[in-house]
N, C-alpha and C positions, 0 to 999 in steps of 0.2 A: 830523584834526586841533582841537583843543577852542579854541571861542570865547575870548573875551577878552567880560570882561565891562566896561560900560559903564560900571561905581555900582562908590562907593570903598567897598573894604569892609577894616572895620580888623580887625588882627590882634591880640588878644590874646595871656595868655599860654600858656591852649591850644595857641595856631597854633607858637608858637613855641619850643616844649615841644615839639609835632611833630616838625618842622622840625627841632630840636634832633634829634630823634631818626631823623629819615628821611635825615640825614647822616651818621650811625655806620652807618643801612646798611639801603642806600631798597628791598631786598624782603624787607621784614621784614613777617609776617602782619596784617592788622587788627585782627588776634584777640593779636595779642600788643603791637602799640601800644597797642589799648584796654586792656588786661591796665597792662602801662604806665601810664598815662598817670589809670587807674583813672578810666574812663566805658566808655561804653558803643561795640560798634562799631559801632552807624548813628551815631552822632554822630562816630566815627574817621574815616568814610568821607563823613559828608557836611565835616568842614571840609577832608578831602584834597579836593573839586570845588569849593568855594570855593577853597584856593587855585592850582590851578590851574587853574579860570576866575576870575579874577581876576585873574594874573600872578605871582606870589605865589610857585607855585613853575612855574619855565620846562620843566621836565621832570629823570627821574629821569638817573641813567648810573650807570657803572661808574669805579671806582675798583678797578686790578690793581695788587695789590702790585708792589715795586721792580722783584722782576728779574723775571717781568715786562719792564720796559721799560727793564730796561739795555738799554746799547748808543742807548735814544733819544738823537737830537739835542732840549734843550730852551734853548729863550732868549727872552729879554725881548727886545721892536721898538719901542720909538720910533716915532711919523707926526704927525705935523707937518699935518694940516687945512688947504686952502684957506679962503679965503670964512667964508658955514655952509653947509660944506659938511658938517660931520660926521657927522646923519641919517643922510646918505647913508650914508657911508663904513662907522660903522659898522652899519649893514643891511649892510653885503656882507661886512664880514668875521663877520660871523656865519655867514655862508654856509656857512666853511674849515672846513671841520674838525680841524683841523691847531693851529686858534684857543683854546687851552683856558681862558681867561677876554681880559678887555677892558673896559678901566678905565679912563676920563673924567681927563686929570688939569689938572693949574695950571704954569704957568713957562715952558718953551722949546717943551714937547709938547704936544698939542692931548689920545691919545691915547696908554696901553701895551698892550700888546698880549704872553698871552705861549703862546708858539707847543713846537710838540709836534709831531717827524717821526721817522719810523723811520731814514730815515738820508741823507747829505753831496743828496747830489742833490734827493732831496726839498724839502730844511733852501733848496734854492739857490730851486727851481720856482715856491718859497712867500714865496719873499723877493722875488721876482721878477712875480707876482700881486699883490701885495698895493702896489709901485711904480707898477705897472701900472690901479687902482685910480684909475679921476676923482673927482679932487682931493686926494690924498693928492699933498699939495706936496713930503713932505721928510722922509724916516724916518733910524735907525740902532738898528741888532741888536751883544747881544752876548748868543752862545753862553752858556750857562751851563755851567762844567764843574766842581767839587764844593758840595756842599752840607753847612754845617756844623752 
């Protein structure tokens, strides 16, 4: 596990271009990234190391083709948090592999979570897990049926 730097790191245009390329293909080689960015391999490696240590890049993940995810249960869960426990609830939620994204928001709900499970039994288990998190006051979940 990489230790996050306590120093602030200002991200420039090259960092943003590098992150965009990594979003397209997180497995792209350092050589290919350097070629596409018109910089040296060392520059790319140093930038990636700095982006990871600063917390700008949290990790590398797989984006599967939609056909692979066919049959997956996808949902949006709105979560109300009691008092000042938002940071602790977020920390617990981030440890759940079925959580795809987590957003803070304004309005009636404090958090919006994007969930994905392989079946309804797993989905039901995840809902129960979230509702048992200390600090979660209320939640409302909608299963996503079709995407336009």
